[in-house]
C-alpha positions in Angstrom: 64.5 95.9 -28.6 63.9 93.0 -26.2 60.2 93.2 -25.4 59.2 90.9 -22.6 56.8 88.2 -23.8 54.0 87.6 -21.4 53.7 84.0 -20.4 50.6 82.3 -19.0 50.9 78.7 -17.8 48.3 76.0 -17.6 48.5 76.3 -13.9 47.2 79.9 -14.1 44.0 78.9 -15.9 43.2 75.2 -15.0 40.1 74.2 -13.2 41.2 72.9 -9.8 37.9 71.4 -8.8 37.4 68.0 -10.2 35.6 64.7 -9.3 37.2 61.3 -9.3 35.4 58.0 -10.0 36.5 54.4 -9.9 36.8 52.5 -13.2 34.5 49.7 -11.8 31.6 52.2 -11.1 28.6 52.1 -13.4 27.7 54.8 -15.8 24.6 55.3 -13.6 26.8 56.1 -10.7 28.9 58.4 -12.9 25.8 60.3 -14.0 24.8 60.8 -10.4 28.2 62.4 -9.7 28.1 64.4 -12.9 24.7 65.9 -11.8 25.7 66.4 -8.2 28.9 68.2 -9.0 27.6 69.9 -12.1 30.5 68.9 -14.3 30.9 67.4 -17.7 34.1 65.4 -16.9 35.1 62.8 -14.3 38.7 61.8 -13.6 39.0 58.0 -13.5 41.3 57.0 -10.7 44.3 54.7 -11.3 44.3 51.1 -10.0 47.8 51.5 -8.6 50.8 53.7 -8.9 51.9 52.0 -12.1 48.5 52.6 -13.8 47.4 55.7 -15.8 44.5 58.1 -15.2 41.4 57.9 -17.4 38.9 60.5 -18.2 35.1 60.2 -18.7 33.3 62.8 -20.6 29.5 63.4 -20.9 29.9 63.3 -24.7 31.4 59.8 -24.5 28.5 58.7 -22.4 26.1 60.2 -25.0 27.8 58.4 -27.9 28.6 55.1 -26.3 25.7 54.6 -23.9 22.7 56.8 -24.7 22.9 56.6 -28.5 23.4 52.8 -28.4 20.5 52.4 -26.0 22.6 50.7 -23.4 21.4 50.5 -19.8 23.5 52.9 -17.6 23.3 50.5 -14.7 24.9 47.7 -16.7 27.7 49.6 -18.3 30.9 50.2 -16.4 33.0 53.4 -16.5 36.0 51.4 -17.9 33.9 50.5 -21.0 33.4 54.2 -21.9 36.4 56.1 -20.5 39.4 57.3 -22.5 42.6 55.8 -21.1 45.3 56.9 -20.8 44.0 60.5 -20.5 46.1 63.1 -22.2 48.0 64.9 -19.4 49.8 68.2 -19.4 52.3 69.7 -17.0 51.0 72.7 -15.0 54.0 74.8 -16.1 53.3 74.3 -19.8 52.6 77.6 -21.7 49.0 77.8 -22.8 50.1 78.4 -26.4 51.6 74.9 -26.5 48.7 73.4 -24.7 46.3 75.0 -27.2 48.4 73.5 -30.1 48.2 70.1 -28.5 44.4 70.4 -28.2 44.1 71.5 -31.8 46.4 68.8 -33.2 44.6 65.9 -31.4 41.1 67.3 -31.3 40.9 67.3 -27.5 38.1 68.8 -25.5 39.8 68.2 -22.1 43.1 67.1 -20.6 44.3 66.4 -17.1 46.9 68.6 -15.4 49.3 66.2 -13.7 52.4 66.8 -11.6 54.3 64.1 -9.7 51.7 61.5 -10.6 48.9 63.6 -9.0 46.0 65.2 -10.7 46.0 68.9 -9.9 43.1 69.8 -12.2 41.6 69.8 -15.7 42.1 72.1 -18.7 39.8 72.8 -21.6 39.9 75.0 -24.7 37.5 77.3 -22.9 39.9 77.9 -20.1 42.8 78.4 -22.5 41.0 81.0 -24.5 38.6 82.8 -22.1 41.0 82.9 -19.2 44.5 82.5 -20.7 44.3 84.4 -23.9 42.6 87.3 -22.1 45.4 87.4 -19.6 48.0 87.3 -22.4 46.6 90.2 -24.2 45.7 92.3 -21.2 47.9 95.5 -21.1 
């Protein structure tokens, strides 16, 4: 018996809407974008084609700016962001992506192909969208 295994890729469940920010921007500017676009993550753009993307999460701002009582207008994105951001290929199976998230305690990764960000992926997307699609008969 050769039952066909259903495969769901990261591309199938990634969030394609994302907002970019420059590494030199202030956290205040980042917060304005976060509120405007109702997101919890900003993609930090590369300086040039040889650089890597970064990622700025609301949780990181809470820990590194708010909790330490630092003024958001005097802290730059590059001081708080995670760089390099963990990136996954859009064709990766969601099972492997989920294992990567679990192994490294990730809450978000960038989906990158040909040095271009296509979207973001989170455990929520993997489970709520991907796992549901896998088990759907």
